[in-house]
C-alpha positions, 0 to 999 in steps of 0.5 A: 467524473470519469474513472481512470480505468487503467490506473484502477485496473493496475491498483486492483491487479496489485491486490493479489501481489500485495496480499502475498507480500505483507510480512506476517511477523510485522502484521502480528506485532501491529495487531498485538499493539493496536487498541480495540476500536482504533482510529485509523488514517490511511494515506494514499488509500487508492481504491480502498483495498485496505478496508477489506484487509482490516475486516478480514483481520477482525479490526473494527473502529474508525477508518479514514482513507485519504487520496489526492485523486477524486476519481480513486476516492469516488471509486473506493466509496462505491466499489468497496461497499458493494464488495463487502456487501457481496461478501456477506458483511452488513453494510449501511451507507449514509448520504455523505458517502460514508458507510458502516460495516458490521461483522457478526461472524465472531459472535457465538450465538449461544453465549454471545461471548463476542461483540460484533466488530464495526468499522466506520469507513470514510474516503476523502480527497485531499493532500495527505500531508495537509489532511492530517495536520492539526490531528494528534489523536490517531491510533494508527496511521498507515502509509502503504507504498507511499513514502517513496513518493514524498520527502521522508522527513517532511512526511514523518514530521506531519504523520508522527505528530498526528498520532496519540502518545503510543500511536502506531505508524505502519509503512508497508510495502515501501520500495527499496531500490531493487527491480528484477525481471527474469530471465536474464537479459544483457541490458538488465543492469543498465535498465534497472540503473536508469529506471531508478535514476529517473525516479530519483531525478523527480523532486522528493522521490526516492528509489531507496525509500525503505532503507532511508525511512529506517534511518530517519526513524532511528533519529525519532524519539519512538521505537521501530517495533518491527521491520521485515522484507515484503518483496513483490514477487510475480511468478507464472505457473504453467505459463499463466499468471494468477488473477490479473497479474499479467496486466500488472506486469504489463503496466510495470513495463509501461512505467519503465518504457516511459522513464528509460530513453534510448539515449541512456540505454540504447537497447531499451526498445529491444529489452521492452519488446523481449519482456513483453513477449515473455509476458505473452508467453507466460515466462516473465517473473518479477521481484521488487524489493520492499520493506514493511516497517512498524513504528510506535511513538513514545507513551506519556510515561516514556 
């Protein structure tokens, strides 16, 4: 099956933006609470970029990445294993597409004081809400940039039930209704409003998912262990963008162009043309407001 190269390139171009965005405080709390060798589910796994991040943090265990796109899961299986092997990890691939990554970088060869970290990785094509139903022993469920795409309450019903007592739900980079492009343009407010209204017009979509997710978790029996801003920020240096972030900005403009019509914002075509020129000139910057949220279910003794 052919891969949607435009979508893959967009998701891969986001990696450098997202790597800068994660809240260090929330991730430190996650690592403090996470048991050794955890069972992990990653819903909306995309190209599998979470796997190298887990390994870079020294996290082993079992990882199951779920995405509704067969093209993306096939890409994740093939490319992530090659990337990790290229980076020096010991990667063993099985015929069913699973692979195991051994990280021996923390072993003291003289004392053998640390055991190697092993992460077993599987990618699965499925609907996330269906795939985790009837599961109740997960240590960590991750839903990155996902909760603005679904009914928050319905998703929480399924996701939190999938966790063991004391299990963790990590919702990083959850969008929360602020989209900023700079320099200023007279149509900015109208474009932003129309863009978010178009998102909200789609069933179960929510342009303010971050704050609404926090509200919904307040009514659940567990505890929000950490929350912080995790804004996406793209800013050119010397009229150039790091990595493939110029393409990332181009795709963001394409999303706006697809959803905002001239009937709603008469200046939209001029706005798009102006912004594209600013990207070409290395002048456009962007901020998208997002939350990182970490929630823990009650323990049996709670």
